[in-house]
Structures are given as structure tokens and as C-alpha cells.
N, C-alpha and C positions, 0 to 999 in steps of 0.2 A: 514245702519245695526246696530244693538246694540251693545253697549260695555259693555261686564260683564262676571263673570265667568259662565260657564258651563260644564256641564259633557259628555263626548263621549266617545261609544266605537268602537274601532279598532280591526279588526281582522289580525293577523299578523303570519308568519310562520317564523322558525328559528332552526338552529341546535343545537342541546343541546349536549355539548363535555361532558359525564359525567367520572369520574374517571378512571371505567373499560375501556370505550372505547378508552381513551387516553393511557391507559396501553397496550389496543392490539395493535394499531398502533405503538406504541413504539417498541413493542414486534416482531414486522413484518422489521423493518429496521436494527434490531439486527443481529449480526454473530452468529453462534453455539457457539461460545467460551464466546461471550459478554451474549448469553442465560444462558450458565451453570453457568457464574457468579451470574445473577440474580437469578436464580434459587437456588443457594447457601445461597443468602443472603434470600431468602422468606423461606426456609427450616428451617432457623433459628427463623425467626421472626414467622411462623405460624406452631403451634403444631398439627393440624390436616393433614399438609401436609409431605408426605414420599416419599422417593424414592428408587426404586425397578429396579433390573437389570433383564436379561433375565431370570435368574434360579431362581427367586422368584416365579416364577407360573404365572398363568394367571390374570393381572390385568387389563384388557380393558374391563371386564365387567361395565357396567353402574352401578353407586353407588345406593344403596337404598335411598327412599325417607326419609327425615329427619323428626323426629317426631314433632310432632304437639305442638305448644308452644302460648307462647304470643307475639313473636317477630315476625315482618313482614317482615324480611329478606327473599328473596326468596331462595327457596333451589336448589339442584343440579336438579332436572328433569327439574325447570323451565328454569335455567339456560343454560342446555344444549338442550332443546327444541325449544329454540329461541325466549319463549315468553318472555323474558325479553327486549326485544328491540335490542339485540347485535349481530344479525342476521351476516353471511360473506356480505349481501348485504349492510348492515350499515359501514361495514369498508372500504368498497368499495367505497368510496365519496372524492370528491376534496378537502381534507384539506389544500392546498396553501395557501388559504387567510387567516387561523386559524394559520398555523406554515409554518416556511420556513425550516425546517429538510430534506426536502426531496431533493435528488440532482435533477438537471434540465435535460432535455432529449437533452445534448448535446453529439456530438463522444467523444466515450472512447477510451482511448489506453491501450493497453495492460500492464497487471503488469509486465511482463520482470520475473515472478517466473520459467516459465519452460523453456525460452530459447529456445523456439520453432521456428524452422525456415523453416517449411516446409514439415517436414516428420518426423524428429526423434525423438525416444521415449526420454524421459526426469524424471528425478528423481521426485517424487510428494513432497518431503519434501526437506526442506533447514535447516540443522542441526548446528548452532555455536559452535565451541570449545571453551570449559571453560579454555581460556587462560589468562595468567596475563595482565592487563592492562597497557598501557604505562604508566600511571601516578603511579602505583604502583612501576612499575620497577626504573622509575627515583627517587621517592622517598626515595626508598631502596640505591640506589648509592647516594643520597644527605646526607642523613643520616649516612653512612659509611665514607663519605669524608671531610664532614663540621660538625663545631658544633658551639655553640653561635649565634650573629647575622647574621653571615652569613649563618648559617642554615636557619634563618629567612626568610633572603632574598631570599634564595634559594626557600622557599616554596612558599614565594610569585610570582616568576617567573614562578614556575612549576605549578602553579594552571591557569597560563595565556599561556601554552602552548596546542593548539587544538590538536585533536587525528592525525593530519598527522605529527606531532612533530615541528610545528612553531610557533614562539614565538610570541602571537598577545597583546603588550604592548608598551606605550611609556614609555622609563628607563628614561626620564627626570622627566615626571608625577610622574612616580613610586618613585623616588628620593625624592619629594616634600612630597609626601604620607606617606612615612616611617621616612622622615628628615633624611636622609643619606645621603651622598655626591654620588655625581653620578659615581664618580670612583669606588668608592665600589661595588656599583650595578653592573657595566661594570665587575669588576674582578670576582665577581660571575658567572656573563653570561659566562666567558671565560671558568669558570669550569664546568659550565653545559654543555657546548659545545664539553668538554671533553669526555661527558658521553656516554654510550652506547645506541641506535645505534648510531652511526657517523652521524652527520648532524642535529641532533637533537638540539632546541633551535635556528634555525636560524630565520631571521627576514625576509627572501625572498629566492627565487630559486637561485639567484646566490651565496648568502653566504652559503646556504647549498651545495652547488656543491663543493663552494671550500674549505669549513670542509673536504667533503669527499677527495678532490684530496689532502689535506694536510696529512691527514690521510694513504693516499699512496703513500705520497713523490714525487707527481706528480705536485706539484704546483711551476711551473717554471714562468719565467716572460711571456713565450708564451701562457701558461696555462691562467695564470690570465687574460690575454689580450683578450683572447678568450669567457671566464666568464664573464667578464665585457661587452661582447657585444652578450648576448644570443639572442638579436633582429634579429642580421644579421644571426644567426645560423636559425634562425626560417624561415626566408626569404629565405635561401639558398644563401647569396650573397658571395660567396665562393673567390672569385678574392678579394674583398675588405678585406676578414680575412686572405688570404695569405700576402695581403700588409701590414697589421696591426702588424700581429703576427711574419712576415718575416720567413715565413717556405714554404718550397714545397707542392705540391699535395699530397706527401705521407704523410708527419708528420700532414698536417692538417686532414688527413682521421685517421691516428691515434691518434689524439688529441679528435676528435669528438666521436669517437668510444670509447676512453675512458670515456667520459662523457655518453655517453648512459649506458654505465655500472652500473654508479651512481644511486642511488635512491631518485629520486626528493620526495618522501615522507617518510620520513624513519619511523616515526610513524606507518604507517599502516602495519607494518608486527604484531604489537602485538595487541592482543584481546580488542575490544573496547565494546559498547553496544551490547548485547547477539542477535545475529540474530533471529528475529521472525520467527517464523516456519509456514508455509503459509498452515492451516488447512482447507480441503475441506469442505465446506457444502453442496456440492450436489456429488454425485457417478454417472457417466455416464459410461457406458459397452454396448460393442455390444452383441443383442442377435438375437435368428434365427428370429425373427419376425420384427427386427429392432434397437431399442435403448432403454435400460432400464434405466429410471431414478431413483433416491432412494434418500433420505437425508442419511446423515452420523450420523446414529443414535449411533455411539459409543462414540461422546461428547455431546449427550444430554440424562441427565437422565431422566427416565420413573417417572412419578409423579402420586401417587393416592391420595386419600381422605381418612382418616382413621376413620371409620363409628364408629369403637367400641369405640375409644376414646370420639367422640361426644356425643354416649348413655350413656357412663358411668359418663361423667361430667356434661353433658349439660341437664341431664332428670328435673323432677318435683319438685326433693331435692333440686337442685342447685339454689341460691340465683339469683333475677334479672339481678343484674349487671354482674355476672359471665356468666349467659345464653346470654346475649345480646353480650357479646365479644367474647363468642364461634360461636354465629349465624353470626357474624361478619366475623370470621376467616373462617365457613363454606363458605359461601358467596365468599369471597376473592380465597378461595381455588379453589371451583368449577369454578369459571370464570377463571383462571389461566390455569386450565387443559384445559378447551374448547379454551382458544385463542390459547395455545400451538398446540392443535389439527389443529386449524384454519389456524394460522399461517404455519405449515409443507403443510397443501393441498395447500394453495395459492402460496407457493414457489415450490412446487413440478408440481402445472400446469404452471406457468409461465417459469420453466425449461424445461419441456417437448416441449412447443410451440417454446421455443429457438434452443431447440435441431432439432426439425422438420425445422426450417427455414433456420438453418446451418450445414445441414448434410453435404454439401459438405466441409467446414473445418473438422469435425471429419473423415472424411473418407481420404482427398485429401491433407488437410495441410491449411497455411493461405490465400495462394492464391487462393484461393477458398470461401473464404468468401464474405459474400454478404451485399449490404447496409442493415440496420436495426436500426428502431426508438424505443424507447419504446411506441410510439402511436401504431405502428405495431401490438406488440405483445398487447396491452391494447385492440384493437379491435377483435381481432381475439380470445381472449379468454372472450370477454364480462367483460371487468373490465375496472376500472378508471385509466388512465395513471398514477397520482400519487400513485395509491397501486403498479402497475407493476415496479415504481421507487423506492419506500421503499423495494419491495420484492428482487430488484436485488443488493441495497445497501451494500456493505462490505460484498457480499458472494463471496463464490470462488467455482469454477467446476474444480473437478478432472475426467481426461478423458486418453487414453492411451496416446495422446501426451504432455501431464503433467497437473499444474494445472494453473487455468487462472481465474480473475476474470470474474463475469458476463457479468460488463460493456464492457471489451475488444470485447465482441461481438455485441456492438452496434456501429454503424458508418455510416456517412453520404456517400452519392454516388456519384462518380466524373464519369466522363467521360462514356466510354461503352466498356465492355467486348466482349469477341469474340461471344457471342450470341445475341448481340446488346443492352445488358440489362445495367445500371448503375452498377460500379462495387464498389466495397467497399475501403476505403479509407486505410483500413490495407492492403488489397490485393495489392492496387497501390505501399502501402510503400513495400512491401514485393519483389514484385517487381523491383524496384529500387534498393535495396538491394543487392538483386542477379546481377543485371547487373554491378553493380559497383564492386562487391566481383570479378567477372568474367572478369573484363575490362584488356585488354592486354597493348591498348593504350587509356590514359587519357579519359573518356568521358565527354564533356560540357552537360550543362543542355539541351541545343538546340538538342544536338545529344541524351540524353536520351529521349527528347519528341519524337522524329522521331522514336526511337526504339518503344516506346510504343506505339505510332499509329501503329505501323505496327502489332502490338500483338492485337489491337483492343482498347487501352486504350486511349480516347482522351482527354488529360488533359491539360492544359496552362502549359507555362514554371515557371511562377511562383508558380504555384500548387507543381510543380516536386521540385523546390528550397527550397520551404515549408516542403514536405517531407523528403528532404536529411537534412535538417537541423535539424529536429525533431529528425531523425535517428542518428544525430551526424556524422554525415558523412561530411567533408570541401568541399570545392568548389573544381572546377578541377586545378585551380591554388593550392590551398594548397595541393591537391595531388600530383599534379606534384612535387612540392617542397620536399613533403615528400618522394617521390619515390627518387628524386635526391639525398636526404641526405642519405637513407639507401643504396644506389651506391655508395656513397662517403665511408662509412663504413665497405663495404665488403672486 
């Protein structure tokens, strides 16, 4: 074989990610509120784009073809007809190898916005009140009672207090940073701990409760010993506590009741970061023929392309540079209008199939959720799994039962339901929550497994334990201690 340079011709295929295609993929993964922000930026940047409301007349008519010119930029008709190579089929491609922004097809949990528990109606929106923040409240008190370097120390300490009211700082390290004696910092901290709310500035739960006991004039030697051994209180070891505090059953019950009346997180009563409102992207309502699925257009401005502006300033009399810029704006505007329309159709198609698959939930509640994956939806509507992943990312659905993230409806299948089919993990969790909520005698995980099997859910004990922990429910031992503790305080 001869060695030497030569020319070879090779034919290959590869995916070309144009800027417009990248933009369309990005738009599909955005929520309605994020789309609104994106459109506002485009309206400011592109003079050919205009936002119209429903009262402005019919703006859905297709735009007129652009005037002929020297620019080779495609016009609106080319883009809207799909001849530019940006059809819906092109957007329905697996881009996971090119971009990892799409979430995976794992089981998803409910957002918790609606607080749905199997049938009750819930509010659609959660709106936070505009209260004064904890730090503003504390800074106001510090400026009123301190001055000079003491106020400086107080400001440094207050900046290290979290939203629950606890001080997250090492006083010795802070004294080295400020170059001040540790005693002065401790003195200022003692002043802060006298601020409202009582218990603020504490460095531990025990200190927080001790401050509130002192404020209530209940911090006697017995209460001090009880607060020092909160671990015994949590474990329900009342015999040891009675011996340590030297009190009888009645006195111990009164002391524990006093502790339960204190606030373990005094800072939480003040407004912190504003609560984010869960604005639905999709609205589901029951109709005569089934279910009506529609996008929430209240958060989506209607865009049109201003042809008159293009004709006025992009004619033959304009210079080449200005006309090229206007042609670029026209292409961008046409593509954005088309991409938004395609996004709406894709999300609606996915939502309709999701409602069809989970009709039991919309009629009867969480217990009737079925196992569902992104692949199931993708195969049913003839799209790629990654497209469905983007269409369900950061999207919320509003129905009579409340507001839910779309990913809430996707969960793995476990055991078997009454019909012998696999049951949704969400349905099993809901049943576990109800069984524990209705228990008269504390149910162990083994007992829960037996009860679930009687109802047709064949799940393992470790699965029950995992689901119980994910619901924030303690073990049978912990629940028994809590009941015992509650009985002591009655």
C-alpha cells in the first residue's frame, strides 16, 4: 500500500441546529410566565413585533407576503408553510445527545400546591401577604435601642440570623473578624435576644425555648433541666425526666404542655420571601363530551407582525444596510409567531393525552392515578420522548381539584390494584397516608403491607417504608411516642 497524500469523498449526515430551531426547542420547555418575559424582551428588540389583546380585532389572518428585494431572508409565507425546514416533525427529535436541559423520565412527585387529598376542592392560587420581613423588624429594634459600635455589632449579628430566627454564626470567629472582645459581642447578642419575637437570636432549640420560658417567668430549675434534655422528651422517656426534674406526673405534664406552647421557629411568623403564585399553563374543565383542554391565554400575549412598518421603511428607497436589518427582524418575527403557535399545539396535544390516561384522577382523586411514563405519552401521540419531556417541564395544570405540576401525573407502577393492573406509586402513597391518618391503634409497616394486600396492592415492606418516609410520616415507634406525649399534655 502506497503512502502519500490523497483526496477522498465521503457522504455523511448530521443534524444542523439552526438558531431558530434552538429557540423553538427552548420555548417548548418554558412556562407561560417565562414565555411572557421572553416575549417582552422580543417586543423591545424587534420593531416589527406587536402585542394585541382580544379587543384589538382579528389578528389571526396570515400575514401578506413580503415585498421582493435583494435580501435572501425567507418571508413569512415560507416560514409558516414549513418550507424553511422548521416543521413540527423537525422539532420532535431527540436532542438529549446535544443538550441535557430536558428532564428525565423518572417518577415525579406532586407539587403540593393544591393540597389535594382525594376529593376536596382547593384554591387555584397561593398569594403571599406583603408583611414586614423578620430582618426589617429586627433592624428597626436595633436602631432604636443601640448606637455606635454596638449597633455595628448588632448589624453583623442580624445579618447572620436566618428566616426561622436562629443565629447561624460562630461568635469567636466573628470577634476575630471585627477585632472586638468576645464579651462585647455576647453582650450585644443578649440585647438582641430580648427583641421581639421572643426566642430570636437563639443558637439552638434549647436556647430558643429557654428564652421564651424566661420571658414567661417559668424558667425554674425543673424547667431548665427539662429543656436541657429535650432528647428524652422526644423519646418519651418520662420516668427518667421525672427523676431528673424531681416532679410528679401532673407537674411533668404541665411542664411539657408549657414547652409545647412555645414557638420553636419564632422568625417564621414574619413575612420572608414572597410566596410564588402557581399560575396554571393549562386549564382543564369538564364538558358534555368529556374534558375540555385549553391553554391559559391570559398569560400569553398575542403577537402579530407589523407589515405596514416593514413596507414603509423597508422599501426600495431604504439603504441596503437598513433593509437587511429589517429583513432579519421580519424573519425573526415570523419564526417566533410560528414557534409559539407550534408550542401551543404541542402542549395541548400532550395535555389531552395525559387527561385521557388519568381520567380516573380528575373524576375520583389521587387514589385512582395510574402508572404513566413520558414514553407512554410519546408513543400515543407519535412524538419523541424528549419532546414530551420538554412539553411537561415547568408546566402547571388547573382543574377542579386544584393546581398540579404536569410531572405529578407521571409515576412508576407498583404492586397491583383492584383490577389486577399495576397501581400508581402516588395512589399507593395516598392510601398509606389515609390508613395512618385513620389508625386507632398504631400500625406497623408490616400491618400496612397486610392491609394494602387486602385492597389488592401487592407491595413490599421496604416500599411501604420508603413511601411513608417520603410523606413525612414517622415510623410506628415515633408515632407511638408522639401519641404518648400528646396524651401527657392533655
